[in-house]
N, C-alpha and C positions, 0 to 999 in steps of 0.2 A: 462374826466380825462386828466392828463398831457400827457400820452402816445398817446392818440387820437389827442390831439392838435399838438404834435410834428410830428405825421404821416401826418396830414392835411398840416401843414406848409412845410414839406419836399416834399410832393406830388405837391403842388403849385409851389414851387421853381424849382423842376425838370421840371414840364411842362413849366414854363417860359423859362428856359435854352434851352429845346428842341424846343419849339415853335418859339423862336426868333433866333434859329440856333447858339447860342452862343456856345452850346455843341451839338455834334452829338448824336441823339438818338441811344441807343444800338441796335445792330442788333444781336439777338441770333439765334443760330441753334436749331434744335429740341432737340438735346442732351443738349444744354445750358438751354433751357426752362424747361426741365425735372429736371435738377439739381437745378435750381433756385426755381422751384415749391417745391422740397423736402426741401430745406433749409428754404424756407418761411413757409411751413407747420410746421416743427419742431420748428422754432423760435416762431411762433404764438401760438403754443400749449404750449410751455414753458412759454411764457408771461401769457397766460390765466391761467394756472395752478398755476403760482406764485401768481397772484392776488387772485385767489380762496383760496389758502392756507393761505394768511394773514387773511382771515375771518373765516377760518375753525379750526384754532388751535393756539397755542402759536407762537408769532412772532419769538421767538428764534429757534424753529424748522424750520421755513421757512428759516432762515438765515443759519442754518446748512446744509440744502439741497441745497441752492443756492451756498454755498461754494464748493460743488461738481461738479458745472457746467464745470470747466475746465476738469475734469476727463471724464465726459460724452461727452463733445465735442470731445475729443481725441478718445473715444471708438466709437462714431457714425462716426467719420471721417473714421475709419478703417472698421467698419462693414457695413455701408450703402454706403459709397462712394468709399471704397477700396483704400483710400489714407493714406499711412503711413507717420508719421512725423519723424523727426530726433530723435535719442535716447535721446539727451539732453532734448527734450520736455517731453518725458516720465519720464525721471529721475527727472524733476522738479515737477512732480505730486506726488512723494513720500514724505509723511509727515516728 
């Protein structure tokens, strides 16, 4: 799929930059690794479920659910990561 190709190309590009020392490889603390793992898990789960939903029902329903992504991103930011955004961000989520 297109997503797999994009991931492959991005991985190769990153490895080339880090391997040739054009860019320094990131050094993560244990806390940083934990946060990156959480974000990666939720992002991967969201992508997988989005792809599954396209085949499971009407495409219009998938688009409605995907339109709620900004709301869920703000909610996960508070609930999972304990990070609150500015009030203007939450105000922009009101239809």
